[in-house]
C-alpha positions in Angstrom: 175.0 112.4 84.2 177.7 115.0 84.9 178.3 116.4 88.3 180.5 119.2 89.7 182.1 117.2 92.6 184.1 120.0 94.3 185.9 118.8 97.4 186.6 121.1 100.4 189.5 119.9 102.5 190.1 121.2 106.0 193.1 120.3 108.0 193.2 120.8 111.8 196.1 123.1 112.5 196.2 124.2 108.9 199.2 122.0 108.0 199.5 119.4 105.2 197.0 116.5 105.5 198.4 113.2 106.9 195.3 111.1 106.7 191.5 111.1 107.3 190.0 110.6 110.8 187.0 108.3 111.4 184.4 111.1 111.4 186.0 112.4 108.2 185.3 109.1 106.5 181.7 109.1 107.7 181.3 112.7 106.3 182.9 111.8 103.0 180.6 108.7 102.6 177.5 110.7 103.6 178.3 113.5 101.1 179.0 111.0 98.3 175.7 109.3 98.9 173.8 112.6 98.9 175.6 113.6 95.6 174.7 110.3 94.0 178.3 109.1 93.7 177.6 106.1 95.8 174.6 104.0 95.0 172.3 102.5 97.7 174.2 99.2 97.5 177.4 101.0 98.5 179.1 100.9 95.1 180.4 103.9 93.2 178.2 104.8 90.3 180.4 104.7 87.3 177.7 106.4 85.2 178.5 109.7 87.0 180.9 111.6 84.7 183.6 113.3 86.7 187.4 113.3 86.7 187.2 112.3 90.4 185.6 108.9 89.6 187.9 106.4 87.9 189.1 102.9 87.9 192.3 102.0 89.8 195.1 100.0 88.2 193.3 96.9 89.5 190.0 97.9 87.9 188.3 98.9 91.2 186.1 102.0 91.1 187.5 104.8 93.2 186.8 108.4 94.1 189.8 110.7 94.0 189.4 113.0 97.1 192.7 114.8 97.3 194.3 114.5 93.9 197.2 112.4 95.1 197.6 108.8 94.4 
């Protein structure tokens, strides 16, 4: 499965992002679930082919939201 997982980032005050607020995390998780990135068990679906889904240096599945590590 290949998905176009475009991310839209909005910053209050139009500056550089410094972090993600609590409601932002909830929105991210909701959209990832809707897109099929997160399975119903809460784990990232590694069968989804996207440059945003990868394994960390420790082997943990991760979704790259901002392009920064």
